[in-house]
C-alpha positions as CSV (number, residue, x, y, z in Angstrom):
1,M,-21.5,50.9,-22.7
2,F,-24.1,50.9,-25.2
3,S,-23.4,53.8,-27.4
4,N,-22.5,52.6,-30.8
5,A,-22.2,48.8,-29.3
6,K,-23.7,46.0,-31.6
7,V,-26.6,44.3,-29.4
8,L,-28.5,41.6,-30.2
9,V,-31.8,41.5,-28.7
10,T,-33.7,37.7,-28.7
11,G,-37.3,37.3,-28.3
12,A,-37.5,40.8,-29.3
13,T,-40.9,41.3,-30.1
14,G,-42.5,40.0,-26.7
15,M,-43.4,42.2,-23.9
16,V,-39.9,43.0,-22.5
17,G,-38.2,42.9,-25.7
18,R,-40.6,45.7,-27.0
19,Q,-40.0,47.9,-23.9
20,L,-36.1,47.5,-24.1
21,I,-35.3,48.1,-27.6
22,P,-36.4,51.8,-27.6
23,L,-34.4,52.3,-24.1
24,L,-31.5,50.8,-26.1
25,L,-31.7,52.8,-28.9
26,E,-32.0,55.8,-26.6
27,K,-28.3,54.9,-25.8
28,G,-27.1,54.6,-29.3
29,A,-26.9,51.1,-29.2
30,L,-26.9,49.4,-32.9
31,I,-29.2,46.6,-32.5
32,T,-30.2,43.1,-34.2
33,A,-33.7,42.0,-33.1
34,V,-34.6,38.4,-33.4
35,S,-38.1,37.0,-33.2
36,L,-40.2,34.3,-34.6
37,D,-43.1,36.8,-35.6
38,E,-43.6,37.8,-39.1
39,P,-42.0,41.1,-40.2
40,S,-45.0,42.2,-41.7
41,N,-46.7,42.0,-38.3
42,I,-44.3,44.0,-36.1
43,N,-44.5,47.7,-35.2
44,S,-43.0,49.8,-38.2
45,E,-41.0,52.0,-35.6
46,I,-39.1,48.8,-34.4
47,L,-38.3,47.9,-38.0
48,Q,-37.2,51.5,-38.9
49,N,-34.6,51.5,-36.3
50,V,-33.0,48.0,-36.0
51,K,-31.9,45.0,-38.1
52,F,-34.7,42.4,-37.7
53,E,-34.2,38.9,-38.5
54,R,-37.1,36.1,-38.2
55,I,-34.7,32.7,-37.5
56,D,-35.1,29.7,-35.3
57,L,-32.9,29.8,-32.3
58,R,-32.9,26.0,-31.9
59,S,-30.4,26.0,-34.7
60,L,-26.4,26.2,-33.7
61,D,-25.7,27.5,-37.2
62,N,-28.7,30.2,-37.1
63,C,-27.4,31.3,-33.9
64,L,-23.6,31.5,-34.8
65,S,-24.9,33.7,-37.8
66,V,-26.6,36.1,-35.8
67,T,-24.3,36.5,-33.0
68,K,-21.3,37.1,-35.2
69,N,-19.6,40.7,-34.4
70,I,-22.2,41.0,-31.8
71,E,-20.6,42.5,-28.6
72,I,-23.7,42.4,-26.1
73,V,-26.5,40.0,-26.0
74,F,-29.9,40.6,-24.1
75,H,-31.3,36.7,-24.5
76,L,-35.1,37.1,-23.7
77,A,-36.4,34.2,-26.0
78,G,-38.2,31.7,-23.8
79,V,-41.6,29.8,-23.7
80,K,-44.3,31.5,-21.8
81,G,-47.5,30.1,-21.0
82,S,-50.0,29.2,-18.1
83,P,-49.4,26.9,-15.1
84,L,-52.0,24.5,-16.6
85,L,-50.2,24.6,-20.1
86,T,-47.1,23.9,-18.4
87,K,-48.3,20.4,-17.1
88,Q,-50.3,19.5,-20.5
89,Q,-47.2,20.5,-22.7
90,P,-44.0,20.2,-20.6
91,A,-41.8,19.0,-23.5
92,S,-42.7,22.5,-25.2
93,F,-41.4,24.3,-22.3
94,F,-38.4,22.2,-21.4
95,T,-36.9,21.3,-24.6
96,N,-37.5,24.6,-26.5
97,T,-36.0,26.5,-23.6
98,M,-33.2,24.0,-23.4
99,M,-32.5,24.4,-27.2
100,F,-32.6,28.2,-27.3
101,N,-30.5,28.7,-24.3
102,L,-27.6,26.1,-25.3
103,N,-27.4,27.5,-28.8
104,V,-27.5,31.2,-28.2
105,M,-25.2,31.1,-25.4
106,E,-22.6,28.6,-27.1
107,A,-22.8,30.9,-30.1
108,S,-22.2,33.7,-28.1
109,R,-19.1,32.3,-26.6
110,L,-17.7,31.0,-29.9
111,N,-18.1,34.5,-31.4
112,G,-16.7,36.2,-28.4
113,V,-19.5,38.2,-27.3
114,S,-18.1,40.3,-24.2
115,K,-21.3,40.9,-22.3
116,F,-24.5,38.5,-22.1
117,L,-27.7,38.8,-20.3
118,Y,-29.2,35.6,-19.4
119,T,-33.0,35.8,-18.5
120,S,-33.8,33.2,-16.1
121,S,-37.3,32.8,-14.1
122,I,-39.0,33.0,-10.6
123,G,-39.8,29.3,-11.9
124,V,-36.3,28.1,-10.6
125,Y,-37.3,28.4,-6.8
126,A,-38.9,26.0,-4.8
127,P,-42.0,26.8,-2.9
128,A,-41.2,29.5,0.3
129,E,-42.3,32.6,2.0
130,I,-39.7,34.5,-0.3
131,F,-37.5,34.0,-2.6
132,Q,-33.7,34.7,-2.3
133,E,-31.2,34.2,-4.9
134,D,-28.7,32.2,-3.2
135,D,-31.3,29.6,-2.1
136,V,-32.0,28.2,-5.4
137,W,-29.6,25.2,-5.4
138,S,-30.1,23.9,-2.0
139,S,-33.7,23.2,-3.5
140,F,-35.9,22.1,-6.1
141,P,-38.3,24.0,-8.3
142,S,-42.0,24.0,-7.4
143,E,-43.9,21.1,-8.8
144,N,-46.2,23.6,-10.8
145,D,-42.8,24.9,-12.6
146,K,-40.6,21.8,-12.7
147,F,-39.9,21.6,-16.4
148,A,-39.9,25.4,-17.3
149,G,-38.0,25.8,-13.7
150,Y,-35.4,23.0,-14.4
151,A,-34.7,24.4,-18.3
152,K,-33.9,27.6,-16.7
153,R,-32.0,26.3,-14.4
154,M,-29.8,24.4,-16.9
155,G,-29.1,27.8,-18.8
156,E,-27.7,29.3,-15.3
157,L,-25.4,26.1,-14.7
158,Q,-24.3,26.5,-18.8
159,A,-23.0,29.9,-18.1
160,E,-21.1,28.5,-14.8
161,A,-19.5,25.5,-16.9
162,L,-18.6,28.0,-19.7
163,N,-16.7,30.2,-17.3
164,I,-15.1,27.4,-15.5
165,E,-13.8,25.9,-18.5
166,F,-13.2,28.4,-21.0
167,G,-13.0,31.4,-18.8
168,W,-16.0,33.1,-20.2
169,D,-17.2,35.4,-17.6
170,A,-19.8,37.2,-20.0
171,V,-22.8,36.0,-18.7
172,R,-25.0,38.1,-15.9
173,I,-28.4,36.4,-14.7
174,V,-31.6,37.8,-13.6
175,R,-34.6,36.1,-12.4
176,P,-37.7,37.9,-13.2
177,A,-40.9,37.6,-11.1
178,N,-44.3,37.9,-12.7
179,I,-44.0,40.1,-15.7
180,Y,-47.3,42.1,-17.2
181,G,-47.7,44.8,-19.7
182,P,-48.5,45.8,-23.2
183,W,-47.6,43.0,-25.8
184,D,-48.2,40.3,-23.6
185,N,-49.8,36.9,-24.5
186,F,-53.6,37.9,-24.2
187,D,-55.1,34.5,-25.2
188,P,-57.0,33.5,-22.1
189,A,-56.6,29.6,-23.1
190,T,-52.5,30.0,-22.8
191,A,-51.9,33.6,-20.9
192,M,-50.7,34.1,-17.3
193,V,-53.2,35.4,-14.7
194,I,-53.3,39.1,-15.5
195,P,-53.2,39.1,-19.0
196,S,-55.9,36.5,-19.0
197,L,-58.2,38.3,-16.7
198,I,-57.5,41.5,-18.7
199,A,-58.3,39.8,-21.9
200,R,-61.7,38.3,-20.9
201,V,-62.8,41.7,-19.1
202,V,-61.9,43.6,-22.5
203,N,-64.1,40.9,-24.3
204,G,-66.9,41.6,-21.8
205,E,-67.0,38.6,-19.7
206,N,-69.2,39.1,-16.8
207,P,-69.2,37.7,-14.5
208,L,-65.4,37.2,-14.7
209,Q,-64.7,33.7,-13.9
210,V,-61.4,33.5,-11.5
211,W,-59.8,30.3,-10.6
212,G,-59.1,29.9,-6.9
213,D,-60.7,32.1,-3.8
214,G,-58.4,35.0,-4.6
215,S,-55.9,34.6,-1.7
216,A,-52.9,33.2,-3.6
217,I,-50.1,35.8,-3.6
218,R,-47.9,36.8,-6.3
219,D,-44.9,39.3,-7.2
220,F,-45.8,41.5,-10.2
221,I,-43.7,43.6,-12.1
222,H,-44.6,45.5,-15.4
223,S,-42.5,44.8,-18.5
224,K,-40.9,48.3,-18.7
225,D,-39.5,48.1,-14.9
226,V,-37.9,44.5,-16.1
227,A,-36.3,46.4,-19.3
228,S,-35.1,49.2,-17.2
229,A,-33.5,47.0,-14.3
230,M,-31.7,44.7,-17.2
231,I,-30.2,47.8,-18.7
232,H,-29.1,49.1,-15.2
233,L,-27.7,45.9,-13.9
234,M,-25.5,45.4,-17.3
235,E,-24.1,48.9,-17.1
236,R,-23.2,48.1,-13.6
237,N,-21.7,44.6,-14.3
238,I,-23.5,43.4,-11.3
239,K,-22.3,39.7,-10.4
240,G,-24.4,37.0,-9.3
241,P,-28.1,36.0,-10.1
242,T,-30.4,39.1,-9.2
243,N,-34.0,38.8,-8.7
244,I,-36.3,41.6,-10.8
245,G,-39.2,41.9,-9.0
246,S,-41.5,44.4,-7.0
247,G,-40.9,42.6,-3.8
248,L,-44.6,43.4,-2.9
249,R,-47.3,40.9,-1.7
250,T,-50.4,41.4,-4.2
251,S,-53.1,39.1,-4.0
252,I,-55.3,37.9,-6.8
253,K,-58.3,39.2,-5.2
254,E,-56.4,42.6,-5.1
255,I,-56.0,42.2,-8.9
256,V,-59.5,41.4,-9.2
257,E,-60.6,44.6,-7.2
258,I,-58.6,46.7,-9.2
259,L,-60.5,45.4,-12.3
260,Q,-63.8,46.1,-10.7
261,S,-62.8,49.7,-9.8
262,L,-62.0,49.9,-13.4
263,I,-65.2,48.1,-15.1
264,P,-68.4,49.4,-13.5
265,G,-70.7,46.8,-12.9
266,L,-68.3,43.8,-12.9
267,E,-69.1,40.8,-10.8
268,V,-67.0,37.8,-10.2
269,N,-67.5,34.1,-9.9
270,W,-64.6,32.6,-7.7
271,R,-63.9,28.9,-9.0
272,T,-62.6,27.4,-5.8
273,E,-62.8,24.2,-7.3
274,K,-59.8,25.2,-9.8
275,P,-55.9,24.6,-9.2
276,V,-54.1,27.8,-8.3
277,G,-50.7,26.9,-7.9
278,D,-48.3,27.9,-5.1
279,R,-49.5,29.8,-2.3
280,V,-47.1,32.5,-2.1
281,R,-44.4,33.3,-4.9
282,L,-42.7,36.6,-3.6
283,M,-39.3,37.7,-4.5
284,D,-36.5,39.5,-2.4
285,I,-35.0,42.4,-4.3
286,T,-32.7,43.6,-1.7
287,R,-29.8,42.6,-4.3
288,L,-31.6,44.9,-6.9
289,K,-32.1,47.6,-4.6
290,A,-28.6,47.6,-3.5
291,S,-27.7,48.1,-7.1
292,G,-29.6,51.1,-7.3
293,F,-32.5,50.4,-8.9
294,T,-36.0,50.5,-7.6
295,P,-39.1,49.5,-9.6
296,K,-41.3,52.7,-10.7
297,I,-44.6,51.4,-12.1
298,N,-47.3,50.2,-9.4
299,I,-49.9,47.5,-10.1
300,T,-52.8,49.7,-10.4
301,E,-51.1,52.3,-13.0
302,G,-49.7,49.1,-14.8
303,I,-53.0,47.3,-15.0
304,I,-54.7,50.5,-16.7
305,E,-51.9,51.3,-19.0
306,T,-52.3,47.4,-20.0
307,I,-56.1,47.6,-20.5
308,E,-55.8,50.7,-22.6
309,W,-53.0,49.1,-24.9
310,L,-55.3,46.2,-25.5
311,Y,-58.4,48.1,-26.1
312,M,-56.3,50.1,-28.7
313,N,-54.2,46.8,-30.4
314,K,-56.5,44.1,-30.4
315,N,-56.0,43.0,-33.7
316,E,-52.1,43.0,-33.1
317,T,-52.6,40.3,-30.2
318,N,-53.9,38.0,-33.0
319,F,-50.7,37.9,-35.2
320,R,-48.4,36.9,-32.8
321,Y,-46.4,33.7,-33.3
322,N,-48.1,31.4,-30.6
323,A,-46.0,28.1,-29.9
324,F,-49.1,26.2,-28.5
325,L,-51.3,26.6,-31.8
326,E,-51.1,24.4,-34.5
327,G,-48.4,22.0,-33.3
328,G,-46.3,25.3,-32.4
329,Y,-42.5,24.8,-32.3
330,N,-42.7,21.2,-33.7
331,K,-44.3,22.7,-37.2
332,L,-41.6,25.7,-37.3
333,Q,-39.5,25.1,-40.2
């Protein structure tokens, strides 16, 4: 499927894109990589093996240009940040995510892309004990994920609308759980829980300040498992949205205990007065497993790898494009 195929990866320098590109190269894909990062700040190994373009995907003209002659699209580009940021800057999530999706998907249709992977989100789900793919449209996204969740849902609806009106049945949808790993956003002010805790530990914070009492349950999955699952599902042309998660209940307290086992003398200050989001966010991965895929990287191994990576690559994280600094998307030309 991928040998000599012309493949576009949006959001290519994010943590999933960085894992996805080497896997696609192994399969012989001819890759165009799109990102908002400056080329000078990107690992040279990627630039040597792909065509890289720094463009704004909110422009339909840009999207029409970059999808021309492309056969397969992995649409990873989006806006990622902490639940607090979602509440403080909802337009940065909602408006920009909608524009990315609308333009990349419409341009792909107009240019005759034959296979399109749309990266949706765990944020599309309402609070529940377990998230099952077919339950989405009978409920509403959590208040903690309202703007980002609805924006991702609109991308799913766009794919359905294009199929109904134009017969464009290229889109396959995945809904990843809480992704972590190397090349994540490690800015404690804007990052999700695992990268935020890891960054503060690596920077010597002790006692570690952790919001809540640690009882919140999450489904964490390593970025390489997500990338591998995406390729697996595309190769098998799996129809219907598919959750990509571990399917395992992991509490924030367990994450902290892993960090304490790795960092001698690490103490913790539980900030129980702080908000913690939904009590449980857990994926049903029955559909994923039925396709023949099972995640391989356990949480302890993944956290060890991520800590080691951050120790070795602190400087690289300082040069990543940050949508939440200095006006972010509003100042991008």
